[in-house]
C-alpha positions in Angstrom: -17.0 -23.4 -20.5 -16.0 -19.8 -21.1 -18.6 -17.8 -23.0 -17.5 -15.4 -25.8 -18.6 -12.4 -23.7 -16.6 -13.6 -20.6 -13.5 -14.2 -22.8 -13.8 -10.8 -24.3 -14.0 -9.2 -20.9 -11.0 -11.1 -19.7 -9.1 -10.0 -22.8 -10.1 -6.4 -22.2 -8.8 -6.6 -18.6 -5.5 -8.0 -19.8 -5.1 -5.3 -22.4 -6.0 -2.6 -19.8 -3.4 -4.1 -17.4 -0.8 -4.0 -20.2 -1.7 -0.3 -20.8 -1.2 0.4 -17.1 2.2 -1.2 -17.2 3.0 0.7 -20.4 2.0 4.0 -18.7 4.3 3.1 -15.8 7.1 2.5 -18.2 6.5 5.8 -20.0 6.7 7.7 -16.7 10.0 5.9 -15.8 11.3 6.8 -19.2 10.3 10.4 -19.0 12.1 10.9 -15.7 15.0 8.5 -16.3 17.5 11.1 -15.3 16.1 11.4 -11.8 16.7 7.7 -11.0 19.6 6.6 -13.2 22.6 5.2 -11.3 25.1 6.8 -13.7 26.4 9.9 -11.9 27.2 11.6 -15.3 23.6 11.5 -16.3 22.0 12.0 -12.9 19.9 15.2 -12.6 17.6 16.8 -10.0 14.5 18.8 -10.2 15.6 22.4 -10.4 16.1 24.4 -7.2 13.7 27.1 -6.4 10.1 26.5 -5.4 10.6 22.8 -5.4 13.5 22.8 -3.0 12.9 25.9 -0.9 9.2 25.5 -0.4 7.8 22.1 -1.1 10.8 20.0 0.0 11.3 22.3 3.0 7.7 21.9 4.0 7.8 18.1 3.6 11.1 17.9 5.5 9.7 19.9 8.5 6.5 17.9 8.5 8.5 14.6 8.5 10.7 15.8 11.4 7.7 16.8 13.5 5.7 13.7 12.8 8.7 11.4 13.7 9.2 13.5 16.8 5.6 12.6 17.9 4.1 16.1 17.2 1.4 17.0 14.8 2.9 19.9 12.8 0.6 22.8 13.8 3.0 25.6 14.4 6.2 26.5 12.5 8.7 28.6 14.6 11.3 28.6 11.8 9.8 31.1 9.3 8.3 34.5 9.5 9.3 34.5 13.2 6.6 31.9 13.7 3.6 30.9 11.6 0.7 28.4 11.6 2.3 25.6 9.6 -0.8 23.4 9.1 -3.0 26.4 8.2 -0.6 27.2 5.3 -2.5 25.2 2.7 0.6 24.4 0.7 2.0 22.4 3.7 -0.6 19.7 2.7 -0.2 18.0 6.1 -3.1 15.6 5.6 -2.3 14.6 2.0 -2.2 10.8 2.0 0.5 10.3 -0.6 2.7 12.8 1.2 2.2 11.0 4.5 3.0 7.7 2.8 6.3 9.1 1.4 7.2 10.3 4.9 6.5 6.9 6.3 8.5 5.1 3.7 11.4 7.5 4.1 11.7 6.5 7.8 13.2 8.4 10.8 16.6 9.1 9.2 15.3 12.2 7.4 13.5 13.0 4.3 15.8 13.1 1.3 15.3 15.2 -1.8 15.0 12.1 -3.9 12.0 10.9 -1.8 10.1 14.0 -2.7 11.1 13.6 -6.4 9.6 10.1 -6.2 6.4 11.7 -5.0 6.4 13.9 -8.1 7.0 10.9 -10.4 4.2 8.9 -8.7 1.8 11.7 -9.6 2.7 11.7 -13.2 1.9 8.0 -13.4 -1.4 8.5 -11.5 -2.5 11.4 -13.7 -1.7 9.5 -16.8 -3.6 6.5 -15.5 -6.7 8.5 -14.4 -6.9 10.4 -17.7 -6.6 7.1 -19.6 -9.5 5.6 -17.6 -11.7 8.7 -18.0 -11.2 9.2 -21.8 -11.4 5.5 -22.5 -14.7 5.3 -20.6 -16.0 8.4 -22.4 -15.1 7.2 -25.9 -15.1 3.4 -25.4 -11.8 3.4 -27.2 -8.5 2.3 -25.8 -6.4 4.4 -28.3 -8.4 7.5 -27.4 -7.6 6.9 -23.7 -3.9 6.6 -24.5 -3.8 9.8 -26.5 -5.8 11.7 -23.9 -3.4 10.4 -21.2 -0.3 11.4 -23.2 -1.5 14.8 -24.1 -2.6 15.8 -20.6 0.3 14.2 -18.7 3.2 15.1 -20.9 1.9 18.2 -22.6 3.9 21.4 -22.1 1.8 22.7 -19.2 1.9 19.8 -16.8 5.6 19.2 -17.5 6.6 22.8 -16.9 6.3 24.5 -13.5 3.6 22.3 -11.9 6.2 19.6 -11.2 8.3 22.2 -9.4 5.3 23.7 -7.6 4.3 20.3 -6.5 0.9 21.2 -5.0 -0.3 22.2 -8.4 0.6 18.9 -10.0 -0.9 16.9 -7.1 -4.1 18.9 -7.1 -4.6 18.4 -10.8 -3.9 14.7 -10.6 -7.3 13.8 -9.2 -9.4 15.8 -11.6 -9.7 13.1 -14.3 -10.6 10.5 -11.6 -13.4 12.8 -10.3 -14.7 13.3 -13.8 -14.7 9.5 -14.3 -16.8 9.1 -11.1 -19.2 11.8 -12.5 -19.4 10.0 -15.8 -20.1 6.6 -14.2 -22.7 8.2 -11.9 -24.5 9.7 -15.0 -24.5 6.3 -16.7 -26.0 4.7 -13.6 -28.6 7.4 -13.4 -29.6 6.8 -17.0 -30.1 3.2 -16.2 -32.3 4.1 -13.3 -29.8 2.8 -10.7 -29.9 5.7 -8.2 -28.1 3.9 -5.4 -25.0 3.2 -7.6 -25.2 6.7 -9.0 -25.1 8.0 -5.4 -22.1 5.7 -4.7 -20.2 7.1 -7.6 -21.0 10.7 -6.7 -19.8 10.0 -3.1 -16.5 8.5 -4.4 -16.1 11.5 -6.7 -16.5 13.7 -3.5 -13.6 11.8 -1.9 -11.5 12.4 -5.0 -12.4 16.1 -4.7 -11.2 16.1 -1.1 -7.8 14.6 -2.2 -7.5 17.5 -4.7 -8.1 20.0 -1.9 -5.7 18.2 0.5 -3.0 18.4 -2.1 -2.4 22.0 -1.0 -3.0 24.5 -3.8 -6.1 26.6 -3.3 -6.2 28.0 -6.9 -5.8 24.6 -8.4 -8.6 23.3 -6.3 -10.8 26.2 -7.2 -10.4 25.5 -10.9 -10.8 21.8 -10.3 -14.0 22.4 -8.3 -15.6 24.6 -11.0 -14.6 22.1 -13.8 -16.1 19.2 -11.9 -19.2 21.3 -11.0 -19.7 22.2 -14.7 -19.3 18.6 -15.8 -21.7 17.4 -13.1 -24.4 19.8 -14.2 -23.8 19.0 -17.9 -23.9 15.2 -17.3 -27.1 15.2 -15.3 -29.0 17.9 -17.2 -30.9 15.4 -19.4 -32.1 13.5 -16.3 -33.1 16.8 -14.7 -35.2 17.7 -17.8 -37.0 14.4 -17.7 -37.7 14.4 -14.0 -40.9 15.5 -12.2 -40.8 18.2 -9.6 -40.4 15.7 -6.7 -37.7 13.8 -8.6 -35.8 17.0 -9.3 -35.6 17.6 -5.5 -34.2 14.1 -4.9 -31.8 14.4 -7.8 -30.5 17.8 -6.5 -29.9 16.2 -3.1 -27.9 13.4 -4.8 -25.9 15.8 -6.8 -25.0 17.7 -3.7 -23.3 14.6 -2.4 -20.2 15.2 -4.4 -19.3 18.8 -3.3 -20.6 18.1 0.3 -18.4 15.0 0.7 -15.5 16.8 -0.9 -15.6 19.8 1.3 -16.5 17.8 4.4 -13.7 15.3 4.0 -11.1 18.2 3.4 -12.4 20.3 6.3 -9.4 19.4 8.4 -7.3 21.4 5.9 -9.5 24.2 4.7 -11.0 25.3 8.0 -7.6 26.4 9.4 -6.5 27.7 6.0 -9.5 30.0 5.6 -8.7 31.4 9.1 -5.1 32.0 8.0 -6.0 33.5 4.7 -8.3 36.1 6.3 -5.4 37.4 8.3 -2.8 37.1 5.5 -1.4 39.3 2.7 -3.8 37.4 0.4 -7.0 38.5 2.2 -7.6 41.2 -0.4 -6.3 41.3 -4.0 -7.0 44.2 -6.4 -8.2 43.6 -9.9 -4.7 44.5 -11.3 -3.0 42.0 -9.0 -5.5 39.2 -9.6 -5.7 39.8 -13.3 -2.2 38.7 -14.5 -2.0 36.2 -17.3 -0.6 35.4 -20.7 -0.1 37.9 -23.5 -2.1 37.6 -26.7 1.2 36.8 -28.5 1.6 33.8 -26.2 -1.2 32.1 -28.0 1.3 31.4 -30.8 2.5 28.6 -28.5 -0.6 26.6 -29.6 1.1 25.9 -32.9 4.8 26.8 -32.4 6.5 23.9 -30.6 8.2 24.6 -27.3 7.4 28.3 -27.2 5.4 28.4 -24.0 3.4 26.1 -21.7 0.3 26.4 -23.9 1.7 23.9 -26.4 -0.2 20.5 -26.5 1.4 19.1 -29.6 0.8 19.5 -33.3 -1.1 16.2 -33.9 -3.1 16.5 -30.7 -4.3 20.0 -31.9 -5.3 18.5 -35.2 -7.1 15.7 -33.5 -9.0 18.1 -31.2 -10.1 20.1 -34.3 -11.1 16.8 -35.9 -13.3 16.0 -32.9 -15.1 19.3 -33.1 -15.6 18.8 -36.9 -16.6 15.1 -36.9 -18.1 14.4 -33.5 -21.1 16.8 -33.2 -22.2 15.5 -29.8 -23.0 17.1 -26.5 -19.7 15.9 -24.9 -17.6 17.4 -27.7 -19.4 20.7 -27.4 -18.9 20.8 -23.7 -15.2 20.2 -23.9 -14.8 22.6 -26.8 -16.5 25.4 -24.9 -14.5 24.5 -21.7 -11.2 24.7 -23.7 -12.1 28.2 -25.1 -13.3 29.6 -21.8 -10.2 28.4 -20.0 -7.9 29.7 -22.7 -9.5 33.1 -22.5 -9.3 33.1 -18.7 -5.6 32.4 -18.9 -5.2 35.8 -20.5 -6.4 37.4 -17.3 -7.6 41.0 -17.4 -6.8 41.3 -21.1 -10.3 40.0 -21.8 -13.7 41.0 -20.4 -14.3 37.4 -19.4 -12.0 37.6 -16.5 -13.7 40.8 -15.3 -17.0 38.9 -15.1 -15.4 36.0 -13.2 -13.6 38.4 -10.9 -16.8 40.2 -10.0 -19.3 37.4 -9.9 -17.6 34.0 -9.5 -16.5 33.3 -5.9 -12.8 32.8 -5.4 -11.4 34.4 -8.6 -10.6 37.6 -6.7 -8.4 35.7 -4.2 -5.6 34.5 -6.6 -3.1 36.0 -9.0 -1.6 34.2 -11.9 -4.6 33.4 -14.1 -2.4 31.5 -16.5 -3.1 28.6 -14.3 -6.5 28.3 -16.0 -4.4 26.5 -18.5 -4.8 23.3 -16.4 -8.5 23.3 -17.5 -7.6 24.0 -21.1 -4.9 21.3 -21.3 -7.4 18.7 -19.9 -10.2 19.8 -22.3 -7.8 19.7 -25.2 -6.6 16.2 -24.2 -10.2 14.9 -24.0 -10.9 16.4 -27.5 -7.7 14.8 -28.9 -8.9 11.5 -27.5 -12.3 11.9 -29.1 -10.7 12.8 -32.4 -8.5 9.6 -32.1 -11.6 7.5 -31.4 -13.2 8.7 -34.6 -10.0 8.3 -36.6 -9.4 4.7 -35.5 -13.0 3.6 -36.3 -14.5 3.0 -39.7 -15.3 6.3 -41.5 -18.6 6.8 -43.3 -18.4 8.6 -46.6 -19.6 12.0 -45.3 -17.2 11.8 -42.4 -14.4 10.8 -44.7 -15.1 13.8 -46.9 -14.7 16.2 -43.9 -11.4 14.5 -43.1 -10.3 15.0 -46.7 -11.3 18.7 -46.5 -9.2 19.1 -43.3 -6.3 17.4 -45.1 -6.5 20.1 -47.8 -6.3 22.8 -45.1 -3.3 21.0 -43.6 -1.5 21.0 -47.0 -1.8 24.7 -47.1 -0.6 24.8 -43.5 2.5 22.8 -44.5 3.3 25.4 -47.2 2.9 28.2 -44.6 5.2 26.4 -42.2 8.0 26.0 -44.7 7.5 29.7 -45.7 8.0 30.5 -42.0 11.2 28.4 -42.1 12.5 30.3 -45.1 11.7 33.6 -43.4 13.4 32.6 -40.2 16.4 31.4 -42.1 16.6 34.7 -44.0 16.4 36.5 -40.6 19.4 34.6 -39.2 21.4 35.8 -42.2 20.4 39.4 -42.5 18.6 40.6 -39.4 20.3 41.8 -36.2 19.2 39.6 -33.3 18.1 41.4 -30.2 18.3 39.7 -27.8 21.0 37.4 -29.2 19.6 34.2 -30.6 16.0 35.3 -31.0 15.7 34.8 -34.7 17.7 31.6 -34.7 15.4 30.3 -32.0 12.4 31.0 -34.3 14.2 29.1 -37.0 14.6 26.0 -34.8 10.9 26.1 -33.7 9.6 26.7 -37.2 11.7 23.8 -38.6 10.3 21.5 -35.9 6.8 22.8 -36.7 7.2 22.0 -40.4 8.4 18.5 -39.6 5.7 17.7 -37.1 3.0 19.2 -39.3 4.3 17.2 -42.3 4.3 14.0 -40.2 0.8 14.6 -38.9 -0.5 15.2 -42.4 1.2 12.0 -43.4 -0.5 10.1 -40.6 -3.9 11.3 -41.8 -3.0 10.5 -45.4 -2.0 6.9 -44.5 -5.2 6.5 -42.5 -7.4 7.5 -45.5 -5.4 6.0 -48.3 -4.1 2.6 -47.2 -6.1 -0.2 -45.7 -3.1 -1.7 -43.9 -2.2 1.6 -42.1 -5.9 2.4 -41.5 -6.0 -0.6 -39.1 -2.9 0.7 -37.4 -3.8 4.3 -37.1 -3.7 4.2 -33.3 -0.1 3.1 -33.3 0.9 5.9 -35.7 -0.9 8.5 -33.7 0.5 7.4 -30.4 4.0 7.1 -31.8 4.0 10.6 -33.3 2.6 12.2 -30.1 5.2 10.5 -28.0 7.9 11.7 -30.3 6.6 15.3 -30.2 5.9 15.7 -26.5 8.9 13.7 -25.2 11.3 15.5 -27.6 10.2 18.9 -26.4 9.4 18.3 -22.7 11.7 15.6 -21.4 14.5 16.9 -19.3 12.9 20.3 -18.7 13.6 22.0 -15.3 16.4 19.5 -14.4 19.8 20.5 -13.2 23.0 18.6 -12.3 23.8 19.1 -8.6 22.6 22.6 -7.4 19.3 21.3 -6.1 21.0 18.3 -4.4 23.4 20.7 -2.6 20.9 23.4 -1.9 20.8 22.8 1.8 24.3 21.6 2.4 25.4 23.1 5.7 28.2 25.7 5.4 30.6 26.7 8.3 28.3 29.7 9.0 25.3 27.4 9.3 27.1 24.9 11.6 28.2 27.9 13.7 24.7 29.1 14.2 23.4 25.6 14.9 25.9 25.3 17.7 24.7 28.4 19.5 22.5 27.9 22.6 19.4 29.8 23.6 16.5 31.2 21.7 17.3 33.6 18.9 16.4 34.4 15.3 18.4 35.0 12.1 17.7 38.0 9.8 18.5 37.0 6.2 18.4 39.5 3.3 17.4 36.8 0.8 21.0 35.4 0.4 20.4 31.9 1.8 17.9 29.4 0.4 14.2 30.2 1.1 12.8 28.4 4.2 16.3 27.4 5.2 15.2 27.5 8.8 12.9 24.5 8.5 15.7 22.4 7.1 18.6 23.7 9.2 16.6 24.1 12.4 17.3 27.9 12.6 14.5 30.4 13.3 14.4 33.2 10.8 12.4 36.3 10.3 11.7 35.6 6.6 10.6 32.6 4.5 9.0 31.5 1.2 5.3 31.1 1.1 2.4 32.9 -0.7 0.8 33.4 2.8 2.2 35.5 5.6 0.4 37.6 8.3 -0.5 41.0 7.0 0.2 42.8 10.3 3.6 41.1 10.4 4.5 42.4 7.0 3.1 45.9 7.8 5.2 46.2 10.9 8.5 45.1 9.2 7.8 47.7 6.6 7.1 50.4 9.2 10.0 49.8 11.6 13.7 50.7 11.1 15.7 47.5 10.7 17.5 47.9 14.1 14.2 48.2 16.0 12.6 45.3 14.1 15.6 43.1 14.9 15.4 43.9 18.6 11.7 43.3 18.7 12.0 39.9 17.0 14.9 38.7 19.1 17.4 38.7 16.2 20.9 37.8 17.2 22.5 37.2 13.8 22.2 38.9 10.4 23.1 37.5 7.0 23.7 40.5 4.7 25.4 41.5 1.5 26.9 44.4 3.4 30.2 44.1 5.3 29.1 46.4 8.1 25.9 47.1 10.0 25.1 49.9 12.5 23.9 47.4 15.1 26.2 44.4 14.3 29.7 43.2 14.5 31.2 41.2 11.5 32.0 37.6 12.1 34.6 37.5 9.3 35.6 33.8 9.9 32.1 32.7 9.0 31.4 35.2 6.2 31.8 34.1 2.6 32.2 37.1 0.2 32.6 34.7 -2.7 29.0 33.5 -2.1 27.9 37.1 -1.5 27.1 37.1 2.2 28.6 38.4 5.5 27.5 37.1 8.9 27.0 39.7 11.6 26.3 39.3 15.3 23.9 41.9 16.8 25.6 43.9 19.5 22.6 44.4 21.8 20.0 41.7 20.8 16.5 41.4 22.0 15.2 38.8 24.4 12.8 35.9 23.9 10.9 37.0 27.0 11.1 40.3 28.9 9.1 42.4 31.3 7.8 46.0 30.8 6.1 48.1 33.4 4.6 50.7 31.2 2.1 50.4 28.3 0.5 52.7 25.8 -3.1 51.9 24.6 -3.6 52.4 20.9 -6.3 50.4 19.1 -5.4 51.8 15.7 -2.7 49.6 14.3 -1.4 52.1 11.8 -0.9 54.7 14.6 0.6 52.0 16.8 3.2 51.2 14.1 4.0 54.9 13.7 4.5 55.2 17.5 6.7 52.1 17.6 8.9 53.5 14.8 9.3 56.8 16.6 12.9 57.6 17.8 11.7 58.3 21.4 9.9 55.0 21.9 12.0 52.6 23.9 11.0 48.9 23.2 12.9 47.8 26.2 10.8 49.7 28.7 7.3 49.9 27.3 4.9 48.2 24.9 1.8 49.3 22.9 -1.4 47.3 23.4 -4.7 47.6 21.6 -6.7 47.7 24.9 -6.1 47.9 28.6 -4.3 44.7 29.8 -6.8 44.1 32.6 -4.3 44.9 35.4 -2.8 48.2 36.6 0.9 48.2 35.9 3.4 49.5 38.4 5.1 51.9 36.0 8.5 50.7 37.2 10.0 47.6 38.7 12.5 44.8 38.4 12.2 41.2 37.4 13.5 38.4 35.2 11.9 36.1 32.6 13.5 32.9 31.4 12.4 30.4 28.7 12.7 26.9 30.2 11.0 24.9 27.5 10.4 25.6 23.8 9.3 23.2 21.1 7.0 23.9 18.1 3.6 24.7 19.4 4.6 24.9 23.1 6.4 27.5 25.3 7.1 27.5 29.0 8.5 30.6 30.8 9.5 31.2 34.4 9.3 34.8 35.5 9.7 36.8 38.7 8.8 40.4 39.3 8.6 42.7 42.3 5.6 44.6 40.8 2.8 44.2 38.3 4.2 43.9 34.8 3.4 42.8 31.3 5.4 39.8 30.2 6.2 40.3 26.5 7.3 37.3 24.3 9.1 37.7 21.0 6.5 35.3 19.6 3.9 36.0 16.9 0.4 36.4 18.1 -2.1 34.2 16.3 -5.6 32.8 17.1 -5.3 29.4 18.9 -2.6 30.2 21.4 -3.7 29.4 24.9 -2.0 30.6 28.1 -2.0 29.1 31.6 -0.4 31.1 34.4 0.5 28.9 37.5 -2.0 26.3 36.2 -4.8 28.7 35.7 -6.1 30.0 32.3 -4.6 33.5 31.6 -5.6 36.2 29.2 -3.4 36.9 26.2 -2.7 40.5 25.1 -1.4 41.5 21.7 1.7 43.7 22.2 3.4 45.9 19.7 0.8 44.9 17.0 2.2 41.4 16.5 3.6 39.8 19.7 2.0 37.8 22.5 2.0 39.1 26.0 0.5 38.2 29.4 -0.3 40.5 32.4 1.8 39.3 35.3 1.1 40.1 39.0 4.0 40.6 41.4 5.6 37.4 42.4 7.2 34.2 40.9 5.2 32.5 38.1 5.3 29.8 35.6 3.6 30.5 32.2 2.7 27.7 29.8 1.5 28.4 26.3 0.2 25.9 23.8 -1.1 26.2 20.3 -4.5 24.6 20.1 -6.7 26.3 17.5 -10.4 25.3 17.5 -10.4 25.2 13.7 -7.9 22.3 13.7 -10.0 20.2 16.1 -13.3 21.1 14.4 -11.9 20.4 10.9 -10.5 17.0 12.0 -13.8 15.9 13.5 -15.8 17.0 10.5 -13.4 15.3 8.1 -13.4 12.1 10.1 -17.2 12.0 10.3 -17.5 12.7 6.6 -15.1 10.0 5.5 -16.7 7.4 7.8 -20.2 8.3 6.6 -19.1 8.3 3.0 -17.4 4.8 3.2 -20.4 3.3 5.0 -22.9 4.8 2.6 -21.0 3.6 -0.5 -20.7 0.1 1.0 -24.5 0.0 1.7 -25.4 1.4 -1.7 -23.3 -1.1 -3.5 -24.5 -4.0 -1.4 -28.1 -3.0 -2.0 -27.8 -3.2 -5.8 -30.1 -1.3 -8.2 
């Protein structure tokens, strides 16, 4: 016999399963143009960061993995760079690895990466639903929170194109759910289960870190940390001195597991960041953000990414007015702080964060704090929905009626704005063209949505039939609002699909033998080298070596091209001092000319003279000097450990070269310095004739090895200690976390 309680639980599970299927259907509906079979309706995520950075990164990672190599080094951008250490490569991210596995050996398609994006929209909607539902004990509230966060204007704007931002945010609601469950277990005195939930939250935090966007992870980390402190503060106040120590140890489980499990990624990334152009950011660079006027987007539909919906904003206000609880206060304060931070240096709040909160001086683009605001607003909208769909006591109903009065005046104001905008389209000159008519469109939509929202509240208060169906009304209106404004954004017909289609010039370069690089003046797709298999001197990534950028800025183009073994130049100019035009492979209609360098550099060459200059700035000045011959001498930071002959003859030939490995055979009649047109970076190891050999940094950025007279074989492999140490720490953390959770759950209370 099934008890009423068991029957209710089974009914709840069935309803939750239906909600999950419904969320999956909504995700498919929102992105229907990405998977439709009708070629007239088919669209692709817009070219730019999505294609040139995130698709190119995934494509290269897939090719290396299917070739049997772990993608540590990338020879195709910036003349060589540490691929795994670039955090946005997200090499260890499980869902990315799964997509690569499912795509198979034939090559990663653009659609496969679009599927990865769609999967994360479903996951973030599911996790937000679970968190808000658990927080409010209300299914309608969970649905509203899920819709507002997943399909609001922020998450449906550039995060889906800058995929790492979307993927890093996806796990935040799940981590918060783990913290909430841990707090509930702590309140029941079940410390083992509380520890298990905190450990699971730490694994979720690791997934956010592995997604590959450091600023998103930083914001997620501080949001989770604040919620962790907030959730456990009552237990802390009640605890004795000894209990506080044990509680603090349990709370440290979450950040410790998160950082430990993600160490395989962040250890190499921290090493790279210290040497990159992002090592130091001034206040002005770090303090970019929204304008004060951008805050109008809170109420004006579709203006900017701040918009969360008219009814959700009303529901969030309702939550603050009606639900005077700790949770509501926390999320209200969080929303305000995040919104102020998104203004960057325009408020003193960011100054305080820049000076005193670790990490905020490392990133620019403070508008990304909006990810915290959008989540907090979604939670508040869910709390407001929970209150609206339950029975209302008389005092509560009076406050809702008072808010209804305010909304009526807001409706009048909205229609006055419509009239003003309409008058503007008739009598005001529009600079730029369409500005006033755009305001008219938005103000009409605002008036309609505000009127419908007021009507929903009125039906809830005035009709018993609709009061029982308030949840349906709220969800339907929010869907209409957010899907109308945000569906189809950042999609294009075929440009993204054809972004990396090989042209005759590309096929010509791919057919050339030997080791060489291409110098592109920004005319070809960013990171084209990773997709086309061509080594280039440029690339698209927030991280690049500072000394590499400094040298390129200091040297004349011709010298830089020789130093970096550039054989071909893609330029908007039809003539170059050091190049000959390949007219048959140039395409003036597309705006580029292909040139072959007349006297290109070599991938490996011998010099018999060096100048010692430890000061890099002076070294760059010397390299740029007209009397400095790169073919005959090199600049080193310290003595190479071997007396060079001053003159001599020899040869050097690359016999093996794959990402992360280089083999050179050389012969010289005198002591020499073997210089490679390869970027020097910590982790490269050299073996000369089977014995470990010292590496010397030549010309501020290149690798070199002292070579005694005779015939030699040089082998170089990229094996940074940070990668091995990070992998060991991550593996030990994950194993320990899984075992601990299993034991705690088995042990019971």
